[in-house]
VEXDODREN-222061 format. One line per field, with one value per residue (C-alpha): residue number from 0; x, y, z. Coordinates in Angstrom, 3 decimals, padded with zeros to 6 digits. Example, Ala and Ser with C-alpha at 12.3 -4.5 7.8 and 13.67 -1.06 7.14 Angstrom:
<pts>
num = c(0 / 1)
X = c(012.300 / 013.670)
Y = c(-004.500 / -001.060)
Z = c(007.800 / 007.140)
</pts>
This chain:
<pts>
num = c(0 / 1 / 2 / 3 / 4 / 5 / 6 / 7 / 8 / 9 / 10 / 11 / 12 / 13 / 14 / 15 / 16 / 17 / 18 / 19 / 20 / 21 / 22 / 23 / 24 / 25 / 26 / 27 / 28 / 29 / 30 / 31 / 32 / 33 / 34 / 35 / 36 / 37 / 38 / 39 / 40 / 41 / 42 / 43 / 44 / 45 / 46 / 47 / 48 / 49 / 50 / 51 / 52 / 53 / 54 / 55 / 56 / 57 / 58 / 59 / 60 / 61 / 62 / 63 / 64 / 65 / 66 / 67 / 68 / 69 / 70 / 71 / 72 / 73 / 74 / 75 / 76 / 77 / 78 / 79 / 80 / 81 / 82 / 83 / 84 / 85 / 86 / 87 / 88 / 89 / 90 / 91 / 92 / 93 / 94 / 95 / 96 / 97 / 98 / 99 / 100 / 101 / 102 / 103 / 104 / 105 / 106 / 107 / 108 / 109 / 110 / 111 / 112 / 113 / 114 / 115 / 116 / 117 / 118 / 119 / 120 / 121 / 122 / 123 / 124 / 125 / 126 / 127 / 128 / 129 / 130 / 131 / 132 / 133 / 134 / 135 / 136 / 137 / 138 / 139 / 140 / 141 / 142 / 143 / 144 / 145 / 146 / 147 / 148 / 149 / 150 / 151 / 152 / 153 / 154 / 155 / 156 / 157 / 158 / 159 / 160 / 161 / 162 / 163 / 164 / 165 / 166 / 167 / 168 / 169 / 170 / 171 / 172 / 173 / 174 / 175 / 176 / 177 / 178 / 179 / 180 / 181 / 182 / 183 / 184 / 185 / 186 / 187 / 188 / 189 / 190 / 191 / 192 / 193 / 194 / 195 / 196 / 197 / 198 / 199 / 200 / 201 / 202 / 203 / 204 / 205 / 206 / 207 / 208 / 209 / 210 / 211 / 212 / 213 / 214 / 215 / 216 / 217 / 218 / 219 / 220 / 221 / 222 / 223 / 224 / 225 / 226 / 227 / 228 / 229 / 230 / 231 / 232 / 233 / 234 / 235 / 236 / 237 / 238 / 239 / 240 / 241 / 242 / 243 / 244 / 245 / 246 / 247 / 248 / 249 / 250 / 251 / 252 / 253 / 254 / 255 / 256 / 257 / 258 / 259 / 260 / 261 / 262 / 263 / 264 / 265 / 266 / 267 / 268 / 269 / 270 / 271 / 272 / 273 / 274 / 275 / 276 / 277 / 278 / 279 / 280 / 281 / 282 / 283 / 284 / 285 / 286 / 287 / 288 / 289 / 290 / 291 / 292 / 293 / 294 / 295 / 296 / 297 / 298 / 299 / 300 / 301 / 302 / 303 / 304 / 305 / 306 / 307 / 308 / 309 / 310 / 311 / 312 / 313 / 314 / 315)
X = c(006.538 / 005.692 / 001.810 / -000.944 / -004.986 / -005.310 / -007.817 / -010.976 / -010.179 / -009.791 / -007.419 / -003.787 / -000.484 / 003.115 / 003.718 / 006.170 / 003.965 / 005.393 / 005.566 / 005.430 / 005.699 / 009.196 / 009.699 / 006.945 / 008.050 / 007.945 / 010.418 / 013.315 / 011.616 / 012.535 / 011.648 / 009.507 / 011.152 / 014.174 / 010.708 / 008.934 / 011.666 / 011.930 / 008.446 / 009.344 / 011.789 / 009.429 / 006.588 / 008.698 / 010.268 / 006.565 / 005.312 / 001.988 / 000.323 / 001.308 / 000.733 / -000.497 / -002.054 / -003.755 / -001.301 / 001.898 / 001.420 / 002.892 / 000.415 / 002.494 / 005.219 / 003.237 / 001.462 / 004.617 / 006.075 / 003.107 / 003.133 / 003.117 / 003.208 / 001.094 / 000.404 / -001.481 / -001.167 / -003.738 / -003.536 / -003.866 / -004.737 / -005.793 / -008.037 / -007.240 / -010.449 / -012.617 / -015.451 / -017.403 / -016.488 / -013.668 / -012.894 / -014.936 / -012.157 / -009.485 / -010.299 / -011.817 / -008.358 / -006.820 / -008.748 / -007.951 / -004.639 / -003.697 / -005.852 / -008.336 / -011.976 / -011.616 / -009.766 / -008.456 / -008.099 / -009.129 / -008.806 / -010.062 / -006.803 / -006.767 / -003.971 / -004.774 / -007.886 / -008.917 / -012.982 / -011.908 / -015.839 / -017.379 / -014.405 / -014.911 / -018.795 / -019.125 / -015.875 / -016.741 / -019.958 / -019.388 / -015.765 / -019.188 / -021.373 / -018.235 / -018.036 / -021.447 / -020.557 / -017.902 / -015.329 / -013.573 / -013.357 / -012.786 / -013.046 / -009.861 / -008.534 / -005.111 / -003.842 / -001.022 / -003.614 / -004.071 / -007.745 / -008.270 / -007.365 / -010.092 / -012.514 / -011.845 / -012.249 / -015.539 / -016.385 / -017.932 / -017.479 / -014.073 / -012.105 / -008.239 / -006.308 / -002.983 / -001.384 / 001.978 / 003.833 / 007.948 / 009.157 / 010.348 / 006.409 / 007.571 / 004.545 / 001.837 / 000.051 / -001.803 / 000.186 / 003.602 / 004.340 / 003.077 / -000.537 / -000.547 / 000.524 / -002.151 / -005.257 / -003.073 / -004.113 / -007.620 / -008.612 / -006.734 / -008.880 / -012.127 / -010.864 / -009.815 / -006.438 / -003.874 / -000.417 / 001.632 / 003.643 / 006.532 / 008.276 / 012.035 / 009.981 / 010.668 / 014.818 / 014.824 / 015.545 / 017.586 / 019.962 / 019.189 / 016.450 / 016.227 / 015.682 / 012.572 / 011.695 / 011.509 / 009.919 / 006.827 / 006.203 / 005.732 / 003.844 / 000.431 / -002.172 / 000.262 / -000.225 / 002.215 / 003.925 / 004.090 / 008.053 / 009.349 / 012.238 / 014.709 / 017.003 / 016.889 / 019.317 / 016.661 / 013.933 / 015.895 / 016.922 / 013.577 / 012.067 / 014.529 / 013.965 / 009.830 / 010.386 / 012.411 / 015.571 / 018.955 / 020.583 / 022.864 / 024.676 / 026.995 / 024.022 / 022.570 / 025.263 / 025.081 / 021.814 / 022.034 / 024.040 / 022.185 / 020.215 / 017.526 / 016.418 / 013.932 / 015.319 / 013.849 / 014.958 / 014.870 / 015.902 / 012.999 / 010.293 / 008.429 / 006.864 / 002.872 / 002.860 / 000.453 / 003.812 / 003.700 / -000.216 / 000.786 / 003.778 / 001.282 / 004.463 / 005.497 / 008.532 / 008.805 / 009.163 / 009.434 / 012.669 / 012.864 / 009.961 / 011.558 / 010.501 / 013.212 / 013.183 / 014.045 / 015.409 / 014.968 / 011.106 / 010.883 / 009.590 / 009.749 / 006.110 / 006.070 / 002.921 / 004.440 / 005.380 / 002.078 / 001.355 / 003.909 / 002.876 / 005.776 / 006.823 / 009.740 / 010.420 / 011.350 / 012.845 / 016.752)
Y = c(044.859 / 048.232 / 049.253 / 052.219 / 052.231 / 054.516 / 056.338 / 054.809 / 053.732 / 049.816 / 049.953 / 048.217 / 050.304 / 050.308 / 054.128 / 054.051 / 054.627 / 053.707 / 056.510 / 055.110 / 058.590 / 058.203 / 055.245 / 056.126 / 057.837 / 061.541 / 061.446 / 058.710 / 056.169 / 052.851 / 049.573 / 047.742 / 045.198 / 047.344 / 049.584 / 046.044 / 045.309 / 047.879 / 048.245 / 044.024 / 044.961 / 046.947 / 045.208 / 042.177 / 044.253 / 045.517 / 047.888 / 047.827 / 050.816 / 051.766 / 055.655 / 055.407 / 057.594 / 057.982 / 060.273 / 058.625 / 055.663 / 053.353 / 050.647 / 048.347 / 048.313 / 047.486 / 044.718 / 043.236 / 043.850 / 042.240 / 039.322 / 036.278 / 038.039 / 036.360 / 039.142 / 041.794 / 044.877 / 048.005 / 050.307 / 054.413 / 055.930 / 059.307 / 061.134 / 064.833 / 064.078 / 067.501 / 065.438 / 062.334 / 060.593 / 060.315 / 059.975 / 057.262 / 055.780 / 056.110 / 054.234 / 051.259 / 051.431 / 052.028 / 048.590 / 046.536 / 047.871 / 046.349 / 043.133 / 044.094 / 044.303 / 047.246 / 050.290 / 050.481 / 054.265 / 056.865 / 060.367 / 063.083 / 064.296 / 068.405 / 069.621 / 073.297 / 073.328 / 075.675 / 074.095 / 070.719 / 069.590 / 072.696 / 072.779 / 069.378 / 068.647 / 066.258 / 064.038 / 063.575 / 062.687 / 059.683 / 058.757 / 057.963 / 056.499 / 054.055 / 053.413 / 052.430 / 050.592 / 048.741 / 049.263 / 051.959 / 050.946 / 054.621 / 058.012 / 060.713 / 063.934 / 064.963 / 068.304 / 070.999 / 073.154 / 074.242 / 074.879 / 072.126 / 069.852 / 071.305 / 071.309 / 067.525 / 067.108 / 068.658 / 066.477 / 063.348 / 060.770 / 061.196 / 059.735 / 059.282 / 062.444 / 063.682 / 066.349 / 068.041 / 069.468 / 069.359 / 071.062 / 075.144 / 074.797 / 074.500 / 073.935 / 074.577 / 076.964 / 079.119 / 079.222 / 077.635 / 074.111 / 075.302 / 076.174 / 073.576 / 070.988 / 072.238 / 071.282 / 067.481 / 067.508 / 068.751 / 066.528 / 063.213 / 063.941 / 064.084 / 060.600 / 061.165 / 058.845 / 061.363 / 059.568 / 062.953 / 063.935 / 065.994 / 065.894 / 066.607 / 068.972 / 067.432 / 066.704 / 070.313 / 068.990 / 065.509 / 066.413 / 066.179 / 063.757 / 061.887 / 064.235 / 066.058 / 062.546 / 062.723 / 065.995 / 064.781 / 061.680 / 062.639 / 065.526 / 065.272 / 063.228 / 062.227 / 058.095 / 057.065 / 059.138 / 058.432 / 058.348 / 057.694 / 054.982 / 054.565 / 051.672 / 049.201 / 050.995 / 053.907 / 051.173 / 050.115 / 052.669 / 053.900 / 050.822 / 050.441 / 054.133 / 053.852 / 051.052 / 052.746 / 049.978 / 051.444 / 054.034 / 052.507 / 055.850 / 055.137 / 054.246 / 057.754 / 059.578 / 058.791 / 059.104 / 062.159 / 063.586 / 062.188 / 065.164 / 065.320 / 067.833 / 068.749 / 068.959 / 071.030 / 069.858 / 074.333 / 073.877 / 072.535 / 074.540 / 076.479 / 078.608 / 077.949 / 078.123 / 075.267 / 074.154 / 077.659 / 077.016 / 073.364 / 074.364 / 073.776 / 076.450 / 078.447 / 077.408 / 078.117 / 081.169 / 082.165 / 083.670 / 084.404 / 082.653 / 079.291 / 077.944 / 077.316 / 076.561 / 077.527 / 075.075 / 076.291 / 077.195 / 073.303 / 070.772 / 068.197 / 066.700 / 066.764 / 067.753 / 070.239 / 067.186 / 065.936 / 069.777 / 069.946 / 068.990 / 068.094 / 066.750 / 067.949 / 068.101 / 065.273 / 064.490 / 063.062)
Z = c(105.882 / 106.434 / 106.170 / 106.062 / 106.346 / 103.632 / 104.796 / 104.532 / 101.739 / 103.305 / 101.278 / 103.098 / 101.329 / 101.447 / 103.134 / 099.444 / 095.878 / 092.927 / 090.504 / 087.231 / 085.221 / 084.727 / 082.350 / 080.372 / 077.306 / 078.571 / 080.045 / 080.891 / 078.150 / 079.656 / 077.381 / 078.378 / 079.627 / 081.132 / 083.232 / 083.895 / 086.183 / 088.545 / 088.584 / 090.286 / 092.749 / 093.970 / 094.422 / 095.525 / 098.117 / 099.426 / 097.307 / 096.217 / 094.842 / 091.493 / 090.305 / 086.532 / 084.764 / 080.967 / 080.224 / 081.445 / 078.602 / 081.390 / 081.146 / 078.762 / 082.109 / 084.792 / 083.674 / 082.398 / 085.301 / 087.393 / 085.327 / 086.998 / 090.193 / 092.619 / 095.737 / 095.903 / 093.772 / 093.739 / 090.365 / 090.808 / 087.583 / 086.651 / 083.684 / 082.604 / 080.184 / 080.206 / 078.176 / 080.060 / 076.886 / 076.732 / 080.729 / 080.338 / 077.233 / 079.538 / 082.370 / 079.532 / 079.000 / 081.218 / 082.646 / 079.177 / 079.377 / 082.266 / 081.569 / 084.782 / 085.595 / 088.073 / 088.857 / 092.725 / 092.821 / 089.623 / 090.005 / 088.236 / 087.234 / 088.186 / 088.742 / 086.885 / 087.402 / 090.660 / 091.309 / 090.255 / 090.179 / 089.145 / 085.885 / 085.037 / 086.827 / 083.798 / 084.298 / 087.668 / 087.203 / 085.147 / 087.407 / 089.557 / 087.197 / 086.547 / 090.179 / 090.284 / 087.270 / 089.084 / 087.128 / 089.741 / 093.884 / 094.957 / 093.667 / 093.860 / 093.098 / 091.637 / 092.551 / 092.290 / 094.406 / 098.253 / 097.611 / 095.659 / 098.140 / 100.445 / 098.345 / 097.864 / 101.700 / 101.370 / 098.727 / 099.965 / 097.468 / 097.017 / 099.041 / 098.202 / 097.831 / 095.520 / 097.295 / 095.217 / 098.532 / 099.131 / 101.828 / 099.606 / 098.548 / 094.958 / 092.213 / 094.099 / 092.325 / 095.220 / 098.265 / 100.234 / 101.756 / 104.873 / 103.940 / 101.708 / 105.082 / 107.005 / 104.399 / 104.218 / 107.541 / 107.863 / 104.200 / 106.504 / 109.216 / 107.444 / 106.579 / 102.316 / 101.914 / 101.660 / 099.186 / 098.022 / 095.347 / 094.205 / 097.379 / 095.546 / 094.034 / 089.994 / 090.981 / 092.377 / 095.419 / 094.412 / 096.278 / 099.880 / 099.185 / 101.932 / 103.869 / 101.755 / 101.835 / 105.054 / 105.437 / 103.590 / 104.928 / 108.410 / 107.696 / 110.414 / 107.697 / 104.482 / 104.723 / 101.114 / 099.332 / 095.137 / 094.895 / 090.648 / 090.072 / 087.500 / 088.674 / 091.179 / 093.582 / 094.025 / 094.243 / 097.446 / 098.991 / 099.406 / 100.352 / 103.126 / 104.013 / 104.305 / 105.937 / 109.028 / 107.902 / 108.158 / 105.877 / 102.972 / 102.717 / 099.601 / 097.614 / 099.087 / 098.579 / 094.431 / 093.500 / 095.733 / 093.276 / 090.375 / 087.879 / 085.005 / 082.809 / 080.470 / 076.811 / 074.467 / 070.615 / 070.060 / 066.332 / 065.055 / 068.176 / 066.195 / 068.912 / 068.729 / 072.991 / 073.787 / 076.017 / 077.190 / 078.593 / 079.894 / 081.745 / 085.728 / 086.932 / 084.300 / 084.126 / 079.495 / 078.420 / 074.083 / 073.521 / 070.216 / 068.818 / 070.470 / 073.703 / 077.064 / 079.988 / 083.424 / 085.127 / 088.809 / 088.305 / 085.885 / 088.753 / 085.505 / 085.451 / 081.435 / 080.572 / 078.330 / 076.889 / 076.211 / 074.600 / 072.550 / 068.821 / 067.871 / 069.588 / 071.480 / 074.299 / 077.112 / 081.115 / 080.772)
</pts>
């Protein structure tokens, strides 16, 4: 069973991290039972870090999946809060919902923040306090910015960085894939744990999934990679890939033919524009007062779905 060290955290993890976002109401909207079965398949195959967030609403899936499981599974969550009180609520709700006394990693969810340690200084102070209280083992930063990785590498209280990186650089807000790769390698050299995200660019690279996953997981400094998975077949194929086992070519052909998309119920859209503000990749526009997606630019992060006050957006 493959294991890697996540920076200097002391956590020994499988290089495939289970990304739980696609299971929940922001994306596929699976039932808790169905989502839990997929997670359970992963952890029984050796995956032992699950990535989630206050935004994702996937805590019930994780708790159900781990009910009765004897192995050790680590949890990384995130808070998108802009104030300390809300950040504390996010962490305490995660602990309650997951039935845990401590989270292994909590990221300051700074996807769109150029300087998260200044723009969210109050939140970061709160997370450090909760770490002292024993509710958080390690602090992290999730970011779509190269400069975010650079700043996190220089921040002594940050142990883990969760950066966006893919072959095309899609979704990186301030540079290229090559520039992000350099920043990641430098951060890892500084002792930070690195588990990457968006290797498939929100599904845009699904037709070349194996090559796209290989590109990211073999980058210098990348210790692990979070991948969203919606079926047992995806789990098995990805675990085999990350364990360097022989590939099931037919299974990969089927997986690489799957497409996902952002769905906006345009007939009910009021044109408020909240989704445009939330989009990290400028993939949404207003046309005749109705929100529309530019599919080639969408990384299927689901942030627009959270921002929509009418709940009219989903990844399907």
